[in-house]
C-alpha positions in Angstrom: 0.0 0.0 0.0 1.2 3.5 -0.9 2.5 5.4 2.2 0.8 8.5 0.8 -2.6 7.1 1.9 -1.4 6.9 5.5 0.7 10.1 5.6 -1.3 12.6 3.6 -3.8 13.3 6.5 -0.8 14.1 8.7 0.0 17.2 6.6 -3.4 18.1 5.1 -5.3 18.9 8.3 -2.9 21.6 9.6 -2.9 23.2 6.2 -6.6 23.1 5.9 -6.9 24.6 9.4 -4.5 27.4 8.3 -6.5 28.1 5.2 -9.8 28.3 7.2 -8.1 30.6 9.8 -6.8 33.0 7.1 -10.3 33.2 5.5 -11.9 34.0 8.9 -9.3 36.7 9.6 -9.9 38.2 6.2 -13.7 38.2 6.9 -13.2 39.8 10.3 -11.0 42.6 8.9 -13.3 43.3 5.9 -16.4 43.4 8.1 -14.9 45.7 10.8 -13.2 47.9 8.2 -16.5 48.4 6.4 -18.2 49.4 9.7 -15.4 51.8 10.6 -15.5 53.4 7.2 -19.2 53.9 7.5 -18.9 55.4 10.9 -16.0 57.7 9.9 -18.0 59.1 6.9 -20.4 60.8 9.3 -19.7 63.4 12.0 -18.3 61.6 15.0 -19.3 62.2 18.6 -17.1 61.2 21.5 -19.4 58.2 22.1 -19.0 57.1 18.5 -15.2 57.4 18.7 -15.2 55.3 21.9 -17.2 52.6 20.0 -14.8 52.7 17.1 -11.8 52.3 19.5 -13.5 49.4 21.3 -14.2 47.7 18.0 -10.6 48.0 16.9 -9.3 46.7 20.2 -11.6 43.7 20.0 -10.5 43.1 16.4 -6.9 43.3 17.4 -7.4 40.8 20.2 -9.1 38.3 17.9 -6.4 38.6 15.4 -3.7 38.1 18.1 -5.4 35.0 19.3 -5.8 33.6 15.8 -2.2 34.3 15.1 -1.1 32.3 18.1 -3.2 29.4 16.9 -1.7 29.7 13.4 1.8 29.7 14.9 0.9 26.5 16.7 -0.3 24.9 13.5 2.9 26.0 11.7 5.0 24.4 14.4 2.9 21.3 14.2 3.5 21.1 10.5 7.2 21.5 10.9 7.3 18.7 13.5 5.4 16.4 11.2 7.7 17.1 8.3 10.6 16.3 10.5 8.9 13.1 11.5 8.5 12.0 7.9 12.2 12.7 7.3 13.3 10.1 9.9 14.9 6.7 9.0 12.4 4.1 7.8 12.6 1.9 10.9 12.0 4.8 13.3 9.2 6.1 11.0 7.5 2.8 11.0 7.5 2.5 14.8 6.2 6.0 15.4 3.6 5.5 12.6 2.1 2.6 14.4 1.9 4.6 17.7 0.4 7.5 15.8 -2.2 5.4 14.0 -3.3 3.8 17.4 -3.6 7.2 19.0 -5.5 8.6 16.1 -7.9 5.6 16.2 -8.6 6.2 19.9 -9.3 9.8 19.1 -11.9 8.9 16.5 -13.6 6.5 18.9 -14.0 9.2 21.5 -11.2 8.0 23.9 -9.8 11.6 24.2 -8.1 11.2 27.5 -6.7 7.7 26.8 -5.4 8.9 23.4 -3.7 11.9 24.9 -1.9 9.7 27.6 -0.9 7.2 24.9 0.5 9.9 22.6 2.5 11.4 25.5 3.9 8.1 26.6 5.1 7.3 23.0 6.2 10.9 22.1 3.7 11.3 19.2 1.7 14.2 20.6 2.6 16.6 17.8 1.5 14.0 15.3 -2.2 13.8 16.4 -4.9 16.4 16.3 -6.4 16.0 19.8 -7.8 19.5 19.9 -9.6 19.1 16.5 -11.3 15.8 17.5 -12.1 17.2 21.0 -14.1 20.0 19.4 -15.8 17.6 17.0 -16.7 15.3 19.9 -18.1 18.2 21.9 -20.3 19.5 19.1 -21.5 16.0 18.2 -22.3 15.2 21.8 -24.3 18.4 22.0 -26.3 17.4 18.9 -27.0 14.0 20.3 -28.3 15.7 23.4 -30.7 17.8 21.3 -28.7 21.1 21.3 -27.8 22.7 18.0 -26.4 26.1 19.1 -22.7 25.0 19.0 -23.1 23.4 15.6 -24.9 26.4 14.2 -22.1 28.6 15.4 -19.6 26.4 13.6 -21.7 26.6 10.4 -21.7 30.4 10.7 -17.9 30.4 11.0 -17.6 28.3 7.8 -20.7 29.6 6.0 -19.0 30.6 2.7 -17.2 27.3 2.3 -20.2 25.2 3.2 -22.3 27.1 0.7 -19.8 26.5 -2.0 -19.7 22.8 -1.2 -23.5 22.6 -1.3 -23.7 21.4 2.3 -27.2 20.7 3.8 -26.0 20.8 7.4 -27.3 24.2 8.3 -30.7 23.7 6.8 -31.0 20.3 8.5 -30.3 22.0 11.8 -32.8 24.7 11.2 -35.4 22.2 10.2 -34.8 20.1 13.3 -35.2 23.2 15.6 -38.5 23.9 13.8 -39.5 20.3 14.4 -38.8 20.6 18.1 -40.9 23.7 18.4 -43.8 21.8 16.8 -43.2 18.8 19.1 -43.9 20.9 22.2 -46.8 22.7 20.6 -45.1 26.1 20.3 -46.7 26.8 16.9 -46.5 30.6 17.0 -42.7 30.4 17.8 -42.3 27.8 15.0 -44.0 30.1 12.5 -41.8 33.0 13.5 -38.7 30.8 13.4 -39.6 29.6 9.9 -40.1 33.1 8.6 -36.7 34.1 10.0 -34.5 31.2 9.0 -36.1 29.3 6.1 -36.1 32.0 3.3 -32.3 31.7 2.5 -32.9 28.0 1.9 -36.1 28.2 -0.1 -34.5 28.1 -3.6 -32.7 24.8 -2.8 -34.9 23.1 -0.2 -38.3 24.4 -1.2 -40.1 21.0 -1.2 -38.5 20.0 2.1 -39.6 23.3 3.7 -43.1 22.7 2.5 -43.1 19.3 4.0 -41.7 20.3 7.4 -44.1 23.3 7.7 -47.0 20.8 7.4 -46.0 19.6 10.9 -48.1 22.5 12.1 -51.1 20.3 11.2 -49.7 17.0 12.6 -49.1 15.9 16.2 -45.9 14.0 17.2 -47.7 10.7 17.4 -48.7 10.8 13.7 -48.2 7.7 11.6 -48.2 9.5 8.3 -45.0 9.8 6.3 -42.9 11.9 6.0 -44.1 13.5 9.2 -43.5 10.4 11.4 -39.9 10.4 10.2 -39.5 14.1 10.9 -40.7 13.6 14.4 -38.4 10.6 15.0 -36.3 10.8 18.1 -33.1 9.6 16.3 -32.9 12.6 14.0 -30.5 14.2 16.4 -28.1 11.3 16.0 -28.4 11.6 12.3 -27.5 15.3 12.6 -24.5 14.4 14.7 -23.2 11.9 12.1 -23.9 14.5 9.3 -21.8 17.1 11.2 -18.9 14.8 11.7 -19.0 13.9 8.0 -19.2 17.6 6.9 -16.4 18.5 9.3 -14.1 15.8 8.0 -14.9 16.7 4.3 -14.1 20.3 5.0 -10.7 19.5 6.6 -9.8 16.6 4.2 -9.9 14.1 7.1 -10.5 10.5 5.8 -13.8 9.0 6.8 -12.1 5.7 7.8 -9.2 5.8 10.3 -5.8 5.3 8.8 -5.3 2.3 11.2 -8.4 0.6 9.6 -7.0 1.3 6.1 -3.6 -0.1 7.0 -5.0 -3.1 8.8 -7.5 -4.0 6.1 -4.8 -3.7 3.4 -2.4 -5.9 5.3 -5.1 -8.6 6.0 -6.1 -8.5 2.3 -2.5 -9.1 1.3 -2.2 -12.1 3.6 -5.6 -13.8 3.4 -5.7 -17.0 1.5 -8.5 -19.5 0.6 -7.3 -21.6 3.5 -8.0 -18.6 5.9 -11.5 -18.3 4.5 -12.1 -22.0 5.1 -10.8 -21.7 8.7 -13.2 -18.9 9.3 -16.2 -21.1 8.4 -15.2 -23.6 11.1 -14.3 -21.0 13.7 -16.7 -20.5 16.6 -19.1 -17.6 16.0 -19.0 -16.0 19.4 -17.9 -12.3 19.3 -14.3 -11.6 19.8 -13.9 -9.8 23.1 -10.9 -9.3 25.4 -11.9 -12.2 27.5 -12.4 -14.6 24.6 -9.2 -13.4 23.0 -7.3 -14.2 26.2 -8.8 -17.6 26.4 -8.0 -18.4 22.7 -4.5 -17.0 22.9 -3.8 -18.7 26.2 -5.0 -22.1 24.9 -2.8 -21.7 21.8 0.2 -20.7 23.9 -0.4 -23.5 26.5 -0.5 -26.2 23.9 2.8 -26.5 21.9 1.0 -28.4 19.1 -1.2 -25.3 18.5 1.3 -22.6 19.2 0.5 -19.8 16.8 4.0 -18.3 16.6 4.6 -19.6 13.1 1.0 -19.9 11.9 -0.6 -17.5 9.4 -1.6 -14.3 11.3 -5.0 -14.2 9.6 -5.8 -17.5 11.2 -4.9 -16.3 14.7 -7.6 -15.5 17.3 -6.7 -11.8 17.0 -7.4 -11.4 13.3 -9.6 -14.3 12.2 -12.9 -12.6 12.8 -11.7 -9.1 11.9 -10.7 -10.5 8.4 -14.1 -12.0 7.7 -15.2 -9.2 5.3 -11.7 -8.8 3.7 -11.3 -10.2 0.2 -8.8 -13.0 -0.5 -5.4 -12.0 -1.9 -4.9 -12.7 -5.5 -1.4 -14.1 -5.8 -0.3 -15.3 -9.2 2.7 -17.0 -7.7 3.3 -18.4 -4.2 6.5 -17.4 -2.4 7.2 -19.6 0.6 9.6 -18.3 3.3 11.6 -20.6 5.5 10.7 -20.1 9.1 14.1 -21.4 10.2 15.8 -19.0 7.9 13.7 -15.8 7.2 16.2 -14.8 4.6 15.8 -18.1 2.7 13.0 -19.5 0.7 11.6 -23.0 0.2 12.9 -23.9 -3.2 15.9 -25.6 -4.8 17.7 -27.9 -2.4 15.8 -26.4 0.5 12.5 -28.1 -0.6 9.5 -27.8 1.7 8.8 -30.9 3.9 6.0 -31.6 6.4 6.5 -33.2 9.8 3.9 -35.5 11.4 3.1 -32.5 13.7 1.7 -30.7 10.6 4.4 -28.0 10.5 6.3 -27.2 7.3 10.0 -26.5 7.1 12.8 -26.4 4.5 14.6 -29.7 4.3 18.1 -28.2 4.2 17.3 -25.9 7.1 15.8 -28.7 9.1 18.8 -30.9 8.7 21.1 -28.1 9.7 19.0 -27.5 12.8 19.0 -31.2 13.8 22.8 -31.4 13.3 23.4 -28.3 15.5 21.4 -29.9 18.3 23.0 -33.4 18.0 19.9 -35.2 16.7 20.6 -38.7 15.3 20.7 -39.0 11.5 17.5 -41.2 11.4 15.6 -38.7 13.5 14.2 -35.2 13.1 12.9 -32.8 15.7 10.2 -30.2 15.4 11.9 -26.8 16.3 8.5 -25.4 17.4 7.3 -28.2 19.7 10.5 -30.1 20.5 8.8 -33.4 19.3 11.1 -36.0 17.8 10.0 -38.1 14.8 11.6 -40.8 12.5 13.2 -39.3 9.4 11.1 -41.7 7.3 7.9 -40.0 8.4 8.9 -36.7 6.8 6.9 -36.0 3.7 7.8 -33.7 0.8 5.3 -30.9 0.3 4.1 -29.7 -3.1 2.6 -26.3 -3.8 -0.2 -26.1 -6.4 
């Protein structure tokens, strides 16, 4: 898999945050400049001058705060560039720690992710502040509060409009629904007159449908009014906000850890793995069941999974259920006794009665080093001894 898929979010998010910040600063300066120009065009009283000075001081403070945030983003980008310039072995180790911390962030484990990142020195490589804000807004939406999300929409109004986002309209519609739910019809009508007109050209039919709630109670069974009154609409809005936010900042929908894991499993999965999955017990893989499976495998030398296909291990077997089988035009067998060697030529693959496969040349060398008789062979994994005549040559189809 191309490293770009895993590393691009590392650099994209700080850059997108900087772009958004610069646009907001430009918007603030243009808005306040226009107001000051309008005030200066008329005769100014001392009170007006005080307002102008206060407005300028507020603008200055906002710009200073935003500049500090931009400086932190620039420092973060430099740290990430330095991370990518490290030797491959160091980069691979830190990448795994970063992917794990990022996955924890996406699953809402903010405190655990922060501690993990600090312990493994990858704090500059994760965006804890970004995901913390996302989690806060999404949690508020699931609790039935849209104020924080509407404020976010207002900060990114221009970009959301260019992208054709429906988030703001969906929030306004839901607030109208909540007013109808409690029977506040007068407030609902006033709310619709204030907030629906900007969306009339695009969402006219949906506005007509939601306004019909004024004639339907929350216990209605008619569609689409029953769906509009559904209690899970706030959870739908929370998911829509997360998706919109990630699209805006070029954050992948799927965690990079999931992408890397699925790619690795797809590269290793064989038809034999799929067959093993059919006969595997169907109980969910939890921490307790994993410990039992792993403990049994480690306690029985005949089922020790140290040299078994990782896809067939208790850790990955169920996770790989939906992963496609790798398409390999040519098999390449690696000798477990000599990772640098392959099972070909004089080092032909042979199978012991224990069911394990080794290279014949490597197995003979192993037995010689350990003083095994010429008519005997020993399984390096289990320590079992067998007659040399029981060794069978393996053929790969």
